[in-house]
C-alpha positions in Angstrom: 0.0 0.0 0.0 1.2 3.5 -0.8 2.1 5.2 2.5 1.1 8.6 1.0 -2.4 7.5 -0.1 -4.2 9.1 2.8 -2.4 12.5 2.3 -3.1 12.3 -1.4 -6.8 11.8 -0.7 -6.9 14.8 1.7 -5.1 16.9 -0.9 -7.5 15.9 -3.6 -10.5 16.8 -1.3 -8.9 20.2 -0.6 -8.4 20.9 -4.2 -12.0 19.8 -5.1 -13.4 21.9 -2.3 -11.4 24.9 -3.5 -12.6 24.4 -7.1 -16.2 24.2 -5.9 -15.8 27.4 -3.9 -14.5 29.1 -7.0 -17.6 28.0 -8.9 -19.8 29.1 -6.0 -18.1 32.6 -6.2 -18.9 32.8 -9.9 -22.6 32.0 -9.1 -22.6 34.6 -6.4 -21.0 37.2 -8.7 -23.9 36.9 -11.2 -26.6 36.9 -8.5 -27.4 33.1 -8.7 -27.5 32.9 -4.9 -29.3 29.5 -4.6 -26.7 27.8 -6.8 -23.9 29.5 -4.8 -25.2 28.0 -1.6 -25.7 24.6 -3.1 -22.2 24.5 -4.4 -20.7 25.6 -1.1 -22.5 22.8 0.6 -21.0 20.4 -1.9 -17.6 21.7 -1.0 -18.3 21.2 2.7 -19.4 17.7 2.1 -15.9 17.0 0.7 -14.1 19.0 3.4 -16.2 20.1 6.4 -13.5 22.4 7.7 -13.1 24.3 4.5 -13.3 27.9 5.8 -13.6 29.7 2.4 -16.9 28.0 1.7 -18.3 29.4 4.9 -17.2 32.9 3.9 -18.9 32.6 0.5 -22.1 31.4 2.1 -21.8 34.4 4.5 -21.6 36.6 1.5 -24.7 35.1 0.0 -26.7 35.5 3.2 -25.5 39.1 3.4 -26.8 39.7 -0.1 -30.2 38.2 1.1 -30.2 40.6 4.0 -29.7 37.8 6.6 -27.0 39.6 8.6 -27.2 37.3 11.7 -26.7 34.2 9.6 -23.9 35.9 7.6 -22.1 36.9 10.9 -22.5 33.3 12.2 -20.9 31.9 9.0 -18.0 34.4 9.1 -17.4 33.5 12.7 -17.4 29.8 11.8 -14.8 30.5 9.2 -12.6 32.3 11.7 -13.0 29.4 14.2 -11.8 27.0 11.5 -9.0 29.3 10.2 -8.0 32.0 12.7 -5.7 33.6 10.1 -8.4 34.1 7.5 -8.2 37.9 6.8 -11.2 38.1 4.5 -13.4 36.5 7.1 -12.4 39.2 9.7 -13.0 42.0 7.1 -16.4 40.7 6.1 -17.4 40.2 9.8 -16.3 43.8 10.4 -18.6 45.0 7.6 -21.6 43.2 9.2 -20.8 44.8 12.6 -20.4 48.2 10.8 -23.9 47.8 9.4 -25.2 47.1 12.9 -23.6 50.3 14.1 -21.1 48.4 16.3 -18.2 50.6 15.2 -15.7 49.5 17.9 -16.2 45.9 17.2 -16.1 46.5 13.4 -12.8 48.4 13.8 -11.2 45.6 15.8 -12.1 43.1 13.0 -10.8 45.4 10.2 -7.5 45.9 12.1 -7.2 42.1 12.6 -7.7 41.6 8.8 -5.0 44.2 8.0 -2.5 42.5 10.4 -3.1 39.2 8.7 -3.2 40.5 5.2 -1.5 44.0 4.9 -2.3 44.3 1.3 -6.1 44.0 1.7 -7.2 47.4 0.3 -10.9 47.0 1.1 -10.1 46.5 4.8 -8.2 49.8 4.9 -11.0 51.6 3.0 -13.8 50.2 5.3 -11.7 50.9 8.4 -11.5 54.5 7.2 -15.3 54.7 6.9 -15.7 53.4 10.4 -13.2 55.8 11.8 -15.0 58.7 10.0 -18.2 57.6 11.8 -16.4 57.9 15.1 -15.0 61.4 14.2 -11.4 60.2 13.9 -10.9 62.0 10.6 -7.1 62.2 10.7 -6.7 58.5 11.2 -9.4 57.9 8.6 -7.5 59.9 5.9 -4.3 57.9 6.5 -6.1 54.6 6.0 -8.0 55.9 3.0 -4.6 56.9 1.4 -3.2 53.4 2.2 -6.2 51.8 0.5 -5.7 54.0 -2.6 -2.0 53.1 -2.7 -2.9 49.4 -2.7 -5.8 49.8 -5.2 -5.8 53.1 -7.2 -9.0 52.0 -8.8 -10.9 53.0 -5.7 -10.3 56.6 -6.9 -11.5 56.0 -10.4 -15.0 57.2 -11.4 -15.8 54.4 -13.9 -14.6 51.8 -11.4 -17.0 53.0 -8.7 -19.9 53.4 -11.1 -19.4 49.9 -12.3 -18.9 48.6 -8.7 -22.2 50.2 -7.6 -24.0 48.5 -10.4 -22.5 45.1 -9.5 -23.3 45.6 -5.8 -27.0 46.4 -6.6 -27.3 43.2 -8.6 -26.0 41.3 -5.5 -28.5 43.1 -3.3 -25.8 45.1 -1.5 -27.7 48.4 -1.7 -25.9 50.3 1.0 -22.5 49.4 -0.4 -23.7 50.4 -3.8 -24.7 53.8 -2.6 -21.2 54.2 -1.0 -19.6 53.3 -4.3 -21.7 55.8 -6.3 -21.0 58.5 -3.7 -17.3 57.9 -4.1 -17.7 58.4 -7.8 -19.6 61.7 -7.1 -16.9 62.8 -4.7 -14.4 62.3 -7.5 -16.6 63.9 -10.2 -19.6 65.9 -8.8 -21.4 66.3 -12.2 -22.4 62.7 -12.6 -26.2 62.5 -13.2 -26.1 58.7 -13.5 -24.6 58.3 -10.0 -27.0 60.8 -8.4 -30.0 59.1 -10.2 -28.9 55.6 -9.1 -28.6 56.6 -5.5 -32.1 58.2 -5.7 -33.5 55.0 -7.2 -32.0 52.8 -4.5 -33.1 55.1 -1.7 -36.6 55.1 -3.2 -36.6 51.3 -3.2 -35.6 51.4 0.5 -38.4 53.7 1.3 -36.1 56.7 2.0 -38.1 59.1 -0.1 -36.9 62.4 1.5 -33.3 61.4 1.0 -33.9 60.2 -2.6 -35.5 63.4 -3.9 -32.4 65.7 -3.6 -30.3 63.1 -5.6 -32.9 62.9 -8.3 -33.2 66.7 -8.5 -29.4 67.0 -8.7 -29.4 64.6 -11.5 -31.9 66.7 -13.4 -30.0 69.9 -12.6 -26.9 68.4 -14.3 -28.9 66.7 -17.1 -32.4 68.2 -17.5 -33.5 65.6 -20.0 -32.4 62.6 -18.0 -35.4 60.3 -18.3 -34.9 57.8 -15.4 -34.5 60.7 -13.0 -37.7 62.3 -14.2 -39.6 59.1 -13.8 -38.5 58.2 -10.3 -38.9 61.8 -9.1 -42.5 61.8 -10.5 -43.1 58.4 -8.9 -41.9 59.4 -5.5 -43.9 62.7 -5.4 -47.1 60.9 -6.6 -46.8 58.0 -4.2 -46.0 60.2 -1.2 -49.2 62.3 -2.0 -47.3 65.5 -2.8 -49.5 65.8 -5.7 -49.4 69.5 -6.7 -45.6 69.2 -6.9 -46.0 65.8 -8.6 -48.0 67.5 -11.4 -45.4 70.2 -11.8 -42.7 67.4 -12.0 -44.7 65.4 -14.6 -45.2 68.6 -16.7 -41.4 69.2 -16.6 -40.8 65.6 -17.6 -43.2 66.1 -20.6 -41.6 69.4 -21.5 -38.1 68.1 -21.5 -38.7 64.6 -22.8 -42.1 64.5 -24.5 -40.7 64.4 -28.1 -38.1 61.7 -27.4 -40.1 59.7 -24.8 -43.8 60.3 -25.8 -45.2 56.9 -24.4 -43.7 57.1 -20.9 -44.4 60.8 -20.4 -48.0 60.1 -21.3 -48.3 57.2 -18.9 -46.7 59.1 -16.0 -49.0 62.1 -16.8 -52.1 59.9 -16.8 -51.2 58.2 -13.5 -50.3 61.4 -11.7 -53.5 63.2 -12.7 -55.6 60.2 -11.8 -54.1 59.9 -8.3 -54.7 63.7 -7.9 -58.4 63.3 -8.8 -58.2 65.1 -12.1 -59.6 62.3 -14.1 -61.1 64.2 -17.0 -57.7 65.6 -17.9 -56.2 62.1 -17.4 -58.9 60.7 -19.7 -58.2 63.1 -22.5 -54.5 62.1 -22.4 -55.5 58.4 -22.1 -57.6 58.6 -25.3 -54.8 60.4 -27.2 -52.3 57.6 -26.2 -54.8 54.9 -27.0 -55.2 56.3 -30.5 -51.5 56.7 -31.0 -50.7 53.1 -29.9 -53.3 51.6 -32.2 -51.3 53.0 -35.1 -47.8 52.7 -33.8 -47.7 49.8 -31.3 -45.3 47.7 -33.5 -42.6 50.4 -33.0 -42.7 50.4 -29.2 -39.8 49.3 -27.1 -40.1 46.5 -24.5 -39.9 48.9 -21.6 -42.8 50.9 -23.1 -44.9 47.7 -23.7 -44.3 46.7 -20.1 -45.5 50.0 -18.8 -48.5 49.9 -21.0 -49.5 46.5 -19.6 -48.7 47.4 -15.9 -49.8 51.0 -15.8 -51.9 52.1 -18.8 -54.2 49.0 -18.5 -54.4 49.6 -14.8 -55.7 53.1 -15.5 -58.4 52.0 -17.9 -61.3 50.9 -15.8 -61.1 54.1 -13.7 -61.6 56.2 -16.8 -64.0 54.2 -19.0 -66.8 51.7 -18.5 -66.9 50.2 -22.0 -66.6 46.5 -22.0 -66.0 46.2 -25.8 -63.4 48.9 -26.0 -61.6 48.0 -22.8 -61.4 44.3 -23.6 -60.0 45.1 -27.0 -57.4 47.3 -25.5 -56.5 44.7 -22.9 -56.1 42.0 -25.6 -54.0 44.2 -27.9 -51.5 45.2 -25.3 -51.4 41.9 -23.4 -50.6 40.0 -26.6 -47.8 42.4 -27.4 -46.6 42.1 -23.8 -46.5 38.3 -24.1 -44.5 38.4 -27.4 -42.1 41.1 -26.5 -41.6 40.9 -22.8 -42.5 37.4 -21.6 -41.5 35.0 -24.3 -37.9 36.2 -24.7 -37.4 35.4 -21.0 -39.4 32.1 -21.1 -39.0 30.8 -24.6 -39.9 27.3 -23.7 -42.8 27.0 -21.3 -42.8 23.8 -19.3 -46.0 21.9 -19.2 -46.2 20.5 -15.8 -48.1 17.2 -15.5 -48.3 17.1 -11.7 -50.1 14.3 -10.0 -53.3 15.7 -8.5 -54.0 15.4 -4.8 -57.7 15.7 -5.3 -58.5 12.1 -4.9 -56.9 12.2 -1.4 -59.1 15.1 -0.5 -56.1 17.3 0.3 -55.7 19.8 -2.5 -52.4 21.8 -2.5 -53.4 25.4 -3.0 -51.1 28.4 -3.3 -51.9 32.1 -3.2 -49.8 34.6 -5.1 -49.9 38.3 -4.0 -47.9 41.4 -3.2 -50.5 42.3 -0.6 -50.5 39.9 2.4 -50.7 42.9 4.6 -52.8 45.9 5.4 -54.1 46.3 1.9 -57.5 45.9 0.3 -56.6 42.6 -1.1 -55.3 41.5 2.2 -58.4 42.5 4.1 -60.8 40.9 1.6 -58.9 37.6 1.2 -57.7 36.8 4.8 -61.0 35.3 6.1 -61.4 33.0 3.1 -57.8 31.8 3.2 -58.1 31.2 6.9 -61.2 29.0 6.3 -59.5 27.2 3.5 -56.7 26.3 5.9 -59.4 24.4 8.0 -60.3 22.3 4.9 -56.8 21.5 3.7 -53.5 21.9 5.6 -51.7 22.3 2.2 -51.8 26.1 1.8 -48.9 28.1 0.4 -48.5 31.8 0.3 -46.1 33.4 -2.2 -45.3 37.1 -1.8 -44.4 38.3 -5.3 -42.5 41.3 -4.0 -40.8 42.2 -0.8 -43.7 43.3 1.5 -43.7 45.5 4.6 -44.2 43.0 7.3 -47.2 44.1 9.5 -49.6 42.5 11.9 -51.8 41.3 9.0 -48.7 39.7 7.4 -48.1 37.8 10.6 -51.7 36.6 10.6 -51.4 35.3 7.0 -48.3 33.4 8.0 -50.5 31.4 10.4 -52.7 30.2 7.5 -49.9 28.5 5.5 -46.3 28.7 4.6 -45.4 32.3 3.6 -42.4 32.9 1.4 -41.1 36.1 -0.1 -38.2 37.5 -2.0 -35.3 38.6 0.2 -34.2 41.5 -2.0 -35.5 41.7 -5.6 -38.4 40.0 -7.3 -37.3 37.1 -9.5 -40.2 35.5 -11.4 -38.1 32.5 -12.4 -37.3 31.7 -8.7 -41.0 32.1 -7.8 -42.0 29.8 -10.7 -39.4 27.2 -9.5 -40.7 27.4 -6.0 -44.3 26.9 -7.0 -43.3 24.0 -9.2 -41.3 22.4 -6.4 -44.3 22.6 -4.1 -46.4 20.7 -6.7 -49.5 22.7 -6.4 -52.9 21.7 -7.6 -54.2 25.2 -7.7 -52.4 28.6 -7.9 -54.6 31.6 -7.1 -53.3 35.0 -8.3 -54.8 37.8 -6.2 -53.4 40.8 -8.1 -53.6 40.2 -11.8 -51.9 42.8 -14.0 -51.6 45.3 -11.1 -48.4 43.4 -10.2 -46.9 42.6 -13.7 -44.6 39.9 -12.5 -47.7 37.8 -12.0 -48.2 37.7 -15.8 -44.8 35.9 -16.2 -45.9 33.4 -13.6 -49.4 32.8 -15.0 -48.0 32.5 -18.5 -45.6 29.7 -17.4 -48.5 27.9 -15.6 -46.4 26.4 -12.8 -49.4 24.7 -11.2 -52.0 22.3 -12.6 -54.6 25.0 -12.5 -54.0 28.8 -12.4 -56.8 31.1 -11.3 -56.9 34.9 -11.1 -59.3 36.3 -8.5 -60.3 39.4 -6.4 -57.6 42.1 -6.8 -58.4 43.3 -10.3 -59.9 42.2 -13.6 -58.4 39.3 -15.5 -54.8 39.3 -16.7 -55.5 38.4 -20.4 -52.5 36.0 -20.5 -53.7 32.5 -21.3 -56.9 30.8 -22.3 -55.7 27.8 -20.3 -56.2 29.9 -17.1 -59.3 30.9 -15.2 -60.9 34.0 -13.7 -63.1 33.6 -10.7 -66.1 35.8 -10.3 -69.9 35.5 -9.8 -73.0 35.8 -11.9 -73.8 39.3 -10.7 -70.5 40.8 -11.9 -70.1 38.5 -14.9 -73.6 37.6 -16.3 -74.2 35.2 -19.1 -72.3 36.1 -22.3 -69.3 37.8 -20.8 -67.0 35.1 -21.9 -66.4 36.7 -25.3 -64.7 39.6 -23.7 -62.0 37.5 -21.9 -59.0 35.4 -22.8 -59.2 33.5 -19.5 -62.1 31.0 -18.9 -64.7 32.5 -16.5 -65.8 30.4 -13.5 -68.4 31.7 -11.2 -69.1 31.3 -7.5 -72.7 30.6 -6.6 -73.3 33.7 -4.5 -70.7 36.6 -4.5 -67.1 36.8 -5.8 -66.0 37.5 -2.2 -67.0 37.1 1.4 -65.7 38.5 4.7 -66.3 37.7 8.3 -66.4 41.3 9.3 -64.2 44.3 10.1 -62.9 45.8 13.4 -63.1 49.5 14.3 -62.3 51.5 17.4 -65.1 52.1 19.9 -66.4 55.7 19.6 -69.5 57.4 20.9 -71.5 58.3 17.7 -73.1 61.4 19.4 -69.8 62.7 20.5 -68.3 62.0 17.1 -71.0 64.1 15.4 -70.5 66.9 17.8 -66.7 66.9 17.4 -67.3 67.3 13.7 -69.9 70.0 14.1 -72.6 67.9 12.6 -76.1 68.1 14.1 -77.8 64.9 15.3 -80.8 65.5 13.1 -78.7 66.1 9.9 -78.6 63.6 7.1 -74.9 62.7 6.4 -73.8 61.3 3.1 -70.3 59.8 2.9 -68.0 59.5 -0.1 -64.7 57.7 0.2 -63.7 57.8 -3.4 -59.9 58.3 -3.7 -58.3 60.4 -6.5 -58.3 57.5 -9.0 -62.1 57.0 -8.5 -63.0 60.7 -8.2 -64.6 62.5 -11.2 -66.8 65.4 -12.1 -69.9 63.3 -12.8 -69.7 61.8 -9.4 -69.5 65.3 -7.8 -72.4 66.6 -9.8 -74.6 63.7 -8.8 -73.7 64.1 -5.1 -74.3 67.8 -5.0 -77.7 67.2 -6.8 -78.6 64.9 -3.9 -77.7 67.5 -1.3 -79.7 70.2 -3.2 -82.9 68.1 -2.8 -82.4 66.9 0.8 -82.6 69.8 3.2 -80.3 69.9 6.2 -78.0 67.3 4.7 -74.2 67.3 4.4 -71.6 65.3 2.5 -68.4 64.1 4.1 -65.5 63.3 1.7 -62.6 61.4 3.1 -60.0 59.8 0.8 -56.5 59.7 -0.6 -55.8 62.3 -3.2 -55.2 66.0 -3.7 -57.5 67.7 -1.1 -57.2 71.0 -3.0 -58.5 69.3 -6.1 -61.4 67.7 -4.2 -62.4 71.0 -2.6 -62.2 72.9 -5.9 -64.4 70.4 -7.7 -67.1 70.3 -5.0 -67.1 74.1 -4.5 -67.4 74.7 -8.3 -70.4 72.5 -8.6 -72.0 73.8 -5.4 -71.7 77.4 -6.7 -73.2 76.4 -10.0 -76.1 74.6 -8.2 -76.7 77.2 -5.5 -75.7 74.8 -2.7 -73.6 76.2 0.2 -70.1 74.9 0.0 -70.1 74.6 3.8 -72.4 71.5 3.4 -69.3 69.7 2.1 -66.9 68.5 4.9 -63.5 67.1 4.2 -61.9 64.8 6.8 -58.2 63.9 6.8 -57.0 60.4 6.4 -56.0 58.6 9.6 -53.2 56.1 10.5 -55.1 52.8 10.6 -58.1 51.1 9.0 -59.6 50.6 12.4 -59.6 54.3 13.0 -60.9 55.0 9.5 -63.9 52.8 10.0 -65.3 55.0 12.7 -66.3 57.4 9.9 -69.2 55.0 9.1 -70.7 56.0 12.5 -71.0 59.6 11.3 -72.9 58.7 8.1 -76.4 57.7 7.1 -75.7 56.8 3.5 -72.6 55.8 1.5 -72.5 57.2 -2.1 -70.4 54.8 -4.1 -68.0 55.7 -7.0 -68.4 54.9 -10.7 -67.0 53.7 -13.2 -64.8 51.9 -10.6 -66.9 51.0 -7.6 -65.7 50.8 -4.1 -64.6 47.3 -3.1 -63.3 47.1 0.5 -64.9 50.4 1.5 -68.3 49.4 0.3 -68.0 46.1 2.1 -67.0 48.0 5.3 -70.0 50.3 5.0 -72.4 47.4 4.5 -70.9 45.6 7.4 -71.5 48.6 9.6 -75.1 48.7 8.4 -74.9 51.8 6.2 -77.2 51.9 3.2 -75.3 52.2 -0.1 -76.1 53.9 -3.4 -74.1 52.4 -6.3 -74.2 52.9 -10.0 -73.9 49.6 -12.0 -72.1 49.5 -15.3 -70.8 47.0 -17.9 -67.3 46.1 -16.6 -66.6 43.9 -13.6 -65.1 46.7 -11.6 -68.3 48.8 -12.0 -70.5 45.9 -10.9 -69.0 45.2 -7.5 -71.5 47.3 -5.5 -74.3 45.6 -7.4 -72.9 42.2 -6.6 -72.7 42.9 -2.9 -76.3 44.2 -2.7 -77.7 41.4 -4.8 -76.0 38.9 -2.5 -77.6 40.6 0.4 -81.0 40.6 -1.3 -81.2 44.4 -1.4 -82.3 46.2 -4.5 -82.7 49.7 -2.9 -79.7 51.8 -4.0 -78.8 50.0 -7.3 -78.8 52.7 -10.0 -78.4 52.1 -13.7 -77.8 55.8 -14.5 -76.7 59.0 -12.8 -80.4 60.0 -12.7 -81.3 56.9 -10.7 -78.3 57.4 -8.5 -79.5 60.9 -7.5 -83.1 59.5 -7.1 -82.0 56.8 -4.7 -79.7 59.2 -2.8 -82.6 61.6 -2.3 -85.0 58.8 -1.3 -82.6 57.4 1.3 -82.0 60.8 2.7 -85.6 61.9 2.9 -87.4 58.7 3.7 -86.3 57.6 7.2 -88.5 54.5 7.1 -86.8 53.3 3.9 -83.4 54.0 5.3 -84.1 52.2 8.5 -85.6 49.3 6.6 -82.3 48.9 4.7 -80.4 49.1 7.9 -82.6 46.4 9.5 -81.9 44.2 6.4 -78.2 44.7 6.9 -78.4 43.9 10.6 -80.5 40.7 9.9 -77.9 39.6 7.3 -75.4 39.1 10.0 -77.5 37.0 12.4 -76.4 33.4 12.8 -79.6 31.9 11.6 -79.8 34.2 8.6 -76.1 34.8 7.8 -75.7 36.2 4.3 -73.2 34.5 2.0 -71.4 37.9 1.8 -70.5 37.5 5.5 -70.0 33.7 5.4 -66.3 33.2 4.6 -66.7 29.6 5.8 -69.3 28.8 3.1 -67.3 30.7 0.5 -64.2 28.7 1.3 -66.2 25.5 1.0 -67.7 26.5 -2.3 -64.3 27.7 -3.6 -62.7 24.3 -2.6 -65.5 22.4 -4.5 -64.8 24.5 -7.6 -61.1 23.8 -7.4 -61.8 20.1 -7.0 -63.7 20.1 -10.3 -61.0 22.1 -12.1 -58.2 19.7 -11.2 -60.3 16.9 -12.8 -60.7 18.6 -16.1 
């Protein structure tokens, strides 16, 4: 026997472990984090004490935002190899992120002792010392870092480094790299813009705005900076400034970027409540794209699908025109944006669990939280978890974890992206879970869902609740009811329609804070004998026709007032109501505007103030109308053609109430007046709503348990097709 056989074997294992770690580093460098982890584990199977594999795994977990696990892995590497300089340096960076500057400095110094030419350790040590106010020492370490790696002082190097760090999910480090580039060359619009974009993604809107404004100061026609500045101002409700920004964007880039400027214009004016202006621009863009769609770039097609189509039902209730527009853009979106990324769609032939009575059901959403979709789906998902233990929740984007998110996590296994959304990873996860049913809750309002639905990673894919159908595949389904989708609606859809027997949704109720209704009226200077109408239409659902109808109701109901409480530009709301009041001879003081509040539970106290809810059209209220009905408030709703203008009708039909269902603005005004003047009629409707919640007479609208059972039965039939 060769006496050196054992040593040769150990050497071979070491070489193989090293080779695998190199492969893992390559995976890590291109953002394939799952493969990097798997390859590191292979290396550790060959050589369990191979410290570099632990460092690489620490880097991956750091990229995923899992700092505790990254620190544990770096510490493990140090325990295995106390002379591993890179492990100390990386551990120092984690401690720096945690604000533990003293501990970070100790680790950076240890790394430098072990490896005096490690430029990054000197640079990071300088950053930590600056944070401590030791500027003189910081400068010397910074100079040493630059001696070892002059690239640290090169603009292009830092710009490129920032881009690479973003792809790895290292956002804070990316910002530092871009800031270094700016320090070297202040007039860099790209660096300022990238910092603004990352800060926006992190929710640091106030810090992001100056960087985007600086980018535009340097380069006034810089399209990405315009878009993100407009987006921040719109989403933070600084709407007057947002409209100025979108006009500047249109002025500077309208000729070179006509599609995106129009989309941002429409969105900003909708959120503001200026929907007639938005609609005029919408119709112009619709006419333009019908003639020029083949010339559009992929980024424009994607925005048309995600943003322009999302705007459509708020502006127009025309089933024929809207469905034609949805089909035109969605087909282009499939060809130009989805197919290039998924050229060969797998056809999964998974074995059904239906015969065992334990369907595997997954829900896909970006809104497992305090969001309308979350409020309206939670009770049903909870009841489904009592029918089958095999429930899976897939967050399609990183969501803000709140108390509702935690509640959803008790219904089934909740997974979400650590940093950025990756549709391929979500598809792989769904396929691995071998679902019978995948339920998409958001449709085109979250465009990554289109990729997933197109690839059909479950036996059956269904869209439901959050929006209209996605128009992606005739193999998929859209779940509704007979009230919102009567006979013959199939021709307007690409997906197959399936209908629930009662309503398209059910809830078990809503919570609100306890408030004395008399004291509440007095605090808002409303008399106890006054009739109070309530409108909660936000900017996107607010329009001039709605205002005219509501003021016409006030004009005919003496001693009545209207409360408007919603997200949007309050100045726009006030101007619209005051203009119509003046034209109709109605005192503007009969309109009261209430500010938005911090929580839904506080918001729902507003239903104690009101006698009648006046619903919006052409996009009805969903969650707000359900809330009003739950708190026994009569509702006036106008019914239309499209699904989203038939939600109020569906709710009332399910409750067996016809009072308040209007087929025109004239009928809307008529019902509003009747419910205001006729106390017997108003109290009769309230009594019907109270009775609908009694145990022996529970309406399907409030019976999430029944809905879940009916939904499960529908799913059982679908998996057998």
